[in-house]
C-alpha positions in Angstrom: 0.0 0.0 0.0 1.0 3.6 -0.4 1.1 6.0 2.5 -1.4 8.9 2.7 -0.1 12.4 1.7 1.8 14.2 4.4 4.1 17.2 4.9 7.7 17.2 6.1 9.6 19.5 8.4 13.2 19.2 9.3 13.8 20.3 12.9 16.9 22.4 13.6 16.7 22.4 17.4 14.5 20.8 20.1 12.7 24.0 20.9 11.9 24.5 17.3 10.6 20.9 17.0 8.4 21.3 20.1 7.0 24.6 18.8 6.3 23.2 15.4 4.4 20.3 16.9 2.3 22.7 19.0 1.6 24.8 16.0 0.2 21.8 14.1 -2.3 21.0 16.9 -1.1 17.5 17.3 -1.4 16.6 13.6 2.2 15.6 13.5 4.5 12.7 14.5 8.3 12.6 15.1 10.5 11.0 12.6 13.9 9.6 13.7 15.1 6.2 12.3 11.7 5.7 10.6 11.5 2.0 11.2 8.2 2.3 13.1 6.4 5.2 11.5 7.2 4.4 7.8 5.6 0.9 7.9 2.7 2.4 9.8 2.2 5.0 7.1 2.5 2.4 4.3 -0.2 0.3 6.0 -2.3 3.4 6.7 -2.3 2.7 10.4 -1.3 6.3 10.9 -2.1 9.4 8.8 -0.3 12.4 10.3 -0.5 15.7 8.5 3.3 16.3 9.0 6.4 14.3 9.8 8.8 16.4 12.0 12.3 15.0 11.4 14.3 15.1 14.6 17.0 12.7 13.4 19.7 15.3 13.0 19.4 17.1 16.3 22.8 16.9 18.1 21.0 17.1 21.5 19.6 13.6 20.8 22.8 12.0 19.8 25.9 10.5 21.5 26.9 8.1 24.2 28.7 9.4 27.2 29.8 8.2 30.6 28.7 10.7 33.3 28.8 10.8 37.1 25.2 9.5 37.1 25.9 6.6 34.7 25.9 5.9 31.0 23.8 8.5 29.1 22.6 7.3 25.6 21.1 9.8 23.2 17.7 8.8 21.8 18.8 8.8 18.2 21.7 6.3 18.9 21.3 3.5 16.5 20.9 -0.2 17.4 24.2 -0.8 15.7 25.9 1.7 17.9 24.4 0.0 21.0 25.8 -3.3 19.8 29.3 -2.1 19.1 30.1 1.0 21.3 32.9 0.3 23.8 31.1 2.3 26.6 28.0 0.2 26.2 29.9 -3.0 26.3 31.8 -1.8 29.4 29.0 -0.3 31.4 25.8 -1.8 30.1 26.8 -5.1 28.4 23.3 -6.5 28.6 22.2 -3.8 26.1 24.8 -5.0 23.7 23.8 -8.6 24.3 20.2 -7.7 23.5 21.1 -5.7 20.4 22.5 -8.7 18.6 19.0 -10.2 18.6 17.3 -7.2 17.2 16.2 -7.8 13.5 19.1 -7.6 11.0 22.1 -5.4 10.3 20.2 -3.2 7.7 17.6 -2.3 10.3 20.1 -2.0 13.2 22.0 0.6 11.1 19.1 3.0 10.9 16.6 2.2 13.8 17.1 4.2 16.9 17.3 3.2 20.5 15.0 6.0 21.7 12.5 5.2 18.9 12.4 1.6 19.9 11.7 2.4 23.6 9.2 5.1 22.8 7.2 2.6 20.6 7.1 0.2 23.5 6.5 -2.9 21.3 5.9 -5.7 23.8 7.9 -8.1 21.6 11.0 -5.8 21.7 14.2 -6.6 23.6 15.3 -3.2 24.7 12.3 -2.3 27.0 12.8 -5.4 29.1 16.5 -4.6 29.4 15.9 -1.0 30.3 13.6 -2.0 33.1 16.0 -4.6 34.3 18.9 -2.1 34.4 16.8 0.6 36.1 17.0 3.1 33.3 15.9 6.7 33.7 14.2 8.4 30.7 14.9 12.1 30.0 11.8 13.6 28.4 11.5 17.2 27.2 8.5 19.2 26.3 7.4 22.9 26.0 7.1 23.1 29.8 10.6 21.8 30.4 12.4 18.5 31.0 11.5 15.7 33.4 12.8 12.3 34.3 10.8 9.1 34.4 12.0 5.8 35.9 11.7 2.7 33.7 9.3 1.2 36.2 6.9 4.1 35.4 7.7 4.6 31.7 6.0 1.6 30.1 2.3 1.9 30.8 0.6 -0.6 28.5 0.6 -2.0 25.0 2.5 0.5 22.8 1.9 3.1 25.6 4.5 5.1 27.5 4.7 8.1 29.8 5.7 10.3 26.9 2.9 12.8 26.4 1.9 14.1 22.9 4.3 16.7 21.8 7.1 15.6 24.1 10.5 14.2 22.9 12.5 11.4 24.5 15.9 13.1 24.6 18.2 10.5 26.3 18.2 7.4 28.4 20.4 7.1 31.5 21.7 3.6 32.6 22.8 4.0 36.2 25.8 2.1 37.6 24.9 -1.5 38.4 25.7 -3.0 41.8 29.3 -4.2 42.2 29.6 -7.8 41.2 26.2 -8.0 39.6 25.8 -10.8 37.0 23.7 -10.1 34.0 22.4 -12.0 31.0 19.9 -11.5 28.2 18.7 -14.3 26.0 15.6 -15.1 23.9 14.0 -17.9 21.9 12.9 -17.3 18.4 12.1 -19.5 15.4 14.8 -17.9 13.3 17.4 -15.3 14.1 16.0 -11.9 13.5 12.4 -13.0 14.0 10.3 -11.6 16.8 11.0 -13.6 19.9 8.6 -16.2 21.2 9.9 -15.1 24.6 12.9 -13.2 25.9 14.4 -12.4 29.3 16.7 -10.0 31.0 18.2 -11.2 34.3 20.4 -9.5 36.9 21.6 -11.3 40.0 23.5 -9.8 42.9 25.5 -12.6 44.5 26.8 -12.4 48.1 29.0 -15.2 49.4 27.6 -17.8 47.1 24.0 -16.8 47.7 21.7 -14.6 45.6 21.1 -11.4 47.6 18.8 -9.9 45.0 17.4 -10.8 41.6 15.7 -8.8 38.9 13.9 -10.8 36.1 12.0 -9.2 33.2 10.4 -10.9 30.2 9.3 -9.6 26.9 6.8 -11.1 24.4 4.7 -12.5 27.2 2.4 -9.5 28.0 1.4 -6.0 27.0 4.8 -4.6 28.2 8.0 -5.8 29.9 6.8 -8.1 32.6 8.6 -8.5 36.0 8.7 -12.0 37.5 8.6 -11.1 41.2 7.6 -14.6 42.4 10.5 -16.1 40.5 12.8 -13.4 42.0 11.6 -14.3 45.5 12.3 -18.0 44.8 15.9 -17.1 44.2 16.6 -14.5 46.9 18.7 -15.7 49.8 19.4 -19.1 48.2 22.4 -20.6 46.3 21.9 -20.9 42.6 21.4 -24.7 42.6 19.3 -26.9 40.4 16.6 -27.0 43.0 16.6 -23.2 43.3 16.4 -22.8 39.5 13.5 -25.3 39.4 11.7 -23.3 42.1 12.1 -20.1 40.1 10.7 -21.8 37.0 7.8 -23.2 39.0 6.9 -19.7 40.3 6.5 -18.2 36.8 2.8 -18.9 36.5 2.3 -16.5 39.4 4.0 -13.8 37.3 3.1 -14.4 33.7 -0.2 -15.2 32.0 0.5 -14.9 28.3 -2.6 -14.7 26.0 -3.2 -17.0 23.1 -2.4 -15.4 19.8 -2.2 -16.4 16.1 1.5 -17.4 16.5 1.5 -19.3 19.7 -0.8 -20.5 22.5 -0.2 -18.7 25.8 0.5 -22.0 27.6 3.3 -22.7 25.2 4.8 -19.3 25.6 4.7 -19.7 29.4 6.5 -23.1 29.1 9.1 -21.5 26.9 9.6 -18.7 29.5 10.4 -21.4 32.0 12.8 -23.1 29.7 14.5 -19.8 28.9 14.8 -18.8 32.6 16.4 -22.1 33.4 18.9 -21.7 30.6 19.9 -18.2 31.7 20.2 -19.1 35.4 22.2 -22.3 34.5 24.6 -20.2 32.5 25.2 -17.9 35.5 25.9 -20.8 37.9 29.7 -20.9 37.2 30.0 -17.2 37.5 28.4 -17.2 41.0 30.7 -20.0 42.0 33.7 -18.0 40.8 32.6 -15.0 42.8 32.2 -17.1 45.9 35.6 -18.7 45.6 
């Protein structure tokens, strides 16, 4: 299909972009990497009067290590997330997740901020952002505000970004010393949307798990936290029995709906398989830390 007719404005600054949006009375959408809005236009799922191109704004670009953590500009591409040395050093789970996102041609253009703002429940980055405790820097005509990842994802394709606001950057705070992190997913083919994916962070203490954070994607309307599974791990060694207890707790956390691609019961089973795989992978690392 062909998209409906629309206008185009190239923003030269954030204030200009915000003012242009306001002048258009909401009949506009932001354009960055284009990998969400362009297909939506082609399928006529959206019909904005104007696309406001914010892809060239320097305020939205760059990756920098600050006193508060790793700050990633919203227009950073998926390819940069995958390869940037600062990401690999300070947020390696993001780089792990990036290798599962689509294919190189898409990763070279699609943006980190655009992915998070879309809030696709099948996407990898939202789950990782919640697991790492990311903080979202959002700017609008009334000024800037920060939103924690726990409060950013509200529902299916819905975030805390209000109409006319721009996601400027994402802060990944320093992770606890000695934390062990792992991202993995199960898909029919590499590059396909995952049947289920999970981001896991464990804080070991003397061979025991002092704290756990477990988030799944592709199992609900937004990244889903597995609190019962976390509780099954807390204060215990990462043994086969503990791993099995965490897996058995997942039905308390997840209730995937049936859809055209997979029954919910199968997706829940795969979530347990994946969690077991990730935790088993981390066992030697906890043992090393305790030695």
